[in-house]
N, C-alpha and C positions, 0 to 999 in steps of 0.2 A: 504493500500500500504506500510505502514511502520510497522515493527514489532520491539518491544523493549523487551529484555529479561534481567531481573535483576538476579544477583547472589551475593553471598558473605555474606548473612545473617546467623545468628546463635545465639547461646546462649553464652553470656559472662558475666563475673563478673563486677561489678561497677569498674570504673577506667581502664578497658581494652579497646582494640581497635578492630575495624573491618574496612575492606575496601569493599565497595559495588561497583559492576560493572554493567553497563548496555550497552549491545551491540545492535546497531541498524542495521536493514537490510531492504531490499526492496528498493522502489523508494523514497529515502530520499531527493533527490535534494541536494542543498548545502546551506551553511550559516544558518542552522537551530540552534535554541537555544535548550539547554537541561536543564532539571530541575529535582530536587528531591522533592517529597512530602511525607508525612507520615500520617498514620491514626492509632491512638491508640484505643483500645476498648472503646466504648461509646462516642467517640469524633469525631468531624468533621475532615476531611482531612485538613492538614495544610501545608503551604509552608515551605520548608527547605532551598533550595539553587537553584540558577540558574546560567548558564554560557552561554555567547554568542559563536558563531561559532569560532571566532578567539581566544577565551579565554581572550580577553582584558578587559572584564567586567564580574564581578561575584558579586552576592549578597547572603546574608545569613540572615536567621531569627535570631533575637536577642538571642534566646534560644540556638543556636548552634555556635554563633560567638566565635572565638578563640579556638574552639574544633574540628570543622569539616572543611575540605578543599575539594572543588570541583575542578575537572580538567577534561580535555578531550584529547583524542588522535584521531584526525580526520582520520589518516591513518588506524585506526582500527575501526572507527565509534563507539567509546566507550566513555562513561562518567564514572567517578569514584567519589565516595564519601568516603574520608578517615575520619573515625570517631575515635577520641581519647577522652580519659577521659570520657568514656561513663557513663551515669547516668541511674538509673531505669526509669526516666521519658522519656528517649529516646526510650523505648520499644514501638514498633509500626510495622506495615507493611509499608515498604518503597517502593515507586513507582517512577520510572523515567518516564519522559514525554518529548515529542518533540513538539516544536513550529516552524513550517515551515516558519513563517514570520521572524524569527530570532531576535525578539526584546528582549526576555528574561524577560517576565513579572513575577510578583509574584502571579498572579491570575491563578487559575487552568483552567478557561474557555478559556484562551488563547492557551492552548495546545491541539492539535488535536489527538495525539497518546499517548497511555499509555501502560506501561508494566503490567505484571500480579502481581507484587509485590514480595518482599522478606521479610521474618519475621526477625526482630531483637528483641531479648529479653535480657535485662540487669538485672541481679540479684543483690540484695543488700547484 
């Protein structure tokens, strides 16, 4: 019932910036939390950031604190991930996910809907 479509990935040099977007459509309901996860080759999918419906609570993985900023525009049903000071270790497929309960967990199993992912590659 919910579709999530990521965009904004690409190839950048270390120290550069990208802004990822994820647009939600379908029967989303209201007050759902949104999150970003990522998966690098040979690694498990890991939590990046999450934000509640109101935007009043956000959390980040330690590896991206002070570099990434999550935000959302509910009028557009869109969540963003502004990524600055990118490092080669940020290279991964980035996925957005929706949790209709609205809690904003760090655990991937709390999220019912997932996007197809967008590739971010950071060269050194």
